[in-house]
N, C-alpha and C positions, 0 to 999 in steps of 0.2 A: 504494500500500500504506500502511496505517497506520504511523505512526512506530514504535510499539512492536514491530510485526511486523518491520519493516526492521532495527531494532536487534538483535532476537533472531536474525535470519538472519545478520547480520554477525558477531555473537559466535560463533554456531555454526560458521561456515566459518573464521573466523580462528583458532579453537582447533585446527583440523585442517589448516591450510595454512601453509607458510612462504614460498611464492612464488606470484605470480599472473602469468600471461601472457595477454594479450588481443590479438586481431587483428580490426580493424574495417575492412571493405572499404567505403569510402564511394563516392560516385558518380564515374564517369569524366567526366561533363560538369559544367560549372560550375553552382553553385546560387546563387540570389539571395536575399537576406534584407533586407527593408525597402528594396528598391530598389538594394542594393549587392551586387556579386558577391563571394562568399566565395572568397578566393584561396588559403587555406591552412587545414588542419584539424589539430589536435593533440589527443591524448588522454593520459590518465594513469590509473594505478591508485591509488586512494585509499590513503593510508598509515594503517593501523589495525591494532590487535591485534598478532599475532605475525608479520605479513608482513615478511619480511626483504628481499625483492626484488620489485619490480613492473616488468613490461615491457609497454609498450603499443605496438602497431604499427597505424598508421592510414594507409591509402592514399586519396588524393583526386586526381583529375585526373592520373593517371599518376605521382604523386610519393608516396614513402613517408616518413612521419615515425616515428621511434622515440623513445618516452619512457621514461625510467628513473627509478625512485625506490628508495632503499635505506636500510636501517638502518645507520647509521655504525658501530655496535658490531660488526656482522658484515661489512660491506663498507666499509672506511674510505676507499677511493679510488674513488668513483663515476666520476671523470673517467678513470681508467685503464680501467674497465670500458666506458665510453662509447667510448674509443679502440679497444678490442678489437672492439666492435660495428661501428665505422666501417671498420676494416681488413677484417673478415670480409665486410661488405657490398660493399666494393670488389672483393674476391676473387670473391664469388658473381656479381657483375655481369659481371666479366671472363669468368668461366667460362660463364655462361649466355647472355649477350647478345653480347658482342664476338666470342667464338669461334664462336658459332652463325652470326653474320653472315658470317664468313669461309668457313664450310663450304658 
């Protein structure tokens, strides 16, 4: 897309949103780039406009990475929010995986 069109789209959506959540399901099998195996993939939501919180979920080779970005004026303790995500992920894993294996 032309730069001017991309900038117009970003301005349009940023005026109407305060939070962005994205989920990218990458491949289950390893990918090679320039002869090297990619071992980890990480994503992020660009910090622009009025976006207060950005959450990115990226899964690759059976592993999930969560990226967080926040406006400190609205979310002063991103580390506290990250810890809440970690705790909830552990809880969901226990409920969905470990208890299912016992059943």
